[in-house]
C-alpha positions, 0 to 999 in steps of 0.5 A, a space after each residue: 332595695 328599699 327598707 320594706 324590701 329588705 325587711 321582707 327578704 330578711 323574714 323570708 331568709 329566717 323562715 327558710 333557715 328555721 325549717 332546718 333547725 326544727 328538724 327532729 331526730 329519731 328518739 332512742 327511747 322509742 327503739 330497741 337497743 338492736 334497732 338503734 345499733 342497726 340504725 347507726 351501722 346503716 347510716 354510718 353517722 346519725 344524730 339521735 335524740 336521747 330525750 326530749 331535750 338531749 341529742 348527740 351524733 353517733 358514728 359507726 367508726 372513726 371514718 365518720 369523724 373529723 381530723 383530729 378525732 377518733 371514735 370512742 364508745 357511746 351508750 344511749 338509753 333505749 326501750 329495753 336497755 338503760 345503757 345500750 352500746 349503740 356505736 361511737 361518738 367522735 372525740 378530740 385527740 389530745 396532742 402533746 406539746 412535743 419533747 
């Protein structure tokens, strides 16, 4: 493969991968508290924007967390509540050093 073919291939791969990065997530301030809670419960795990520049992953239970993580309570701003308890976020569990 010559240099020009490699450059074209690289541009193609960048174009394909940038589509995934540009995906938007539902904005919690555009929903009521009940709508946001229902979305998390229905999806099990969902990434939500809490402002134009902030987002987080919210889960319905620890079943959606990775190894060494548990679900802890999470709040997000919504149309009708500045701190809506929409579900949980996965947090790492601290492990002791032993006896």
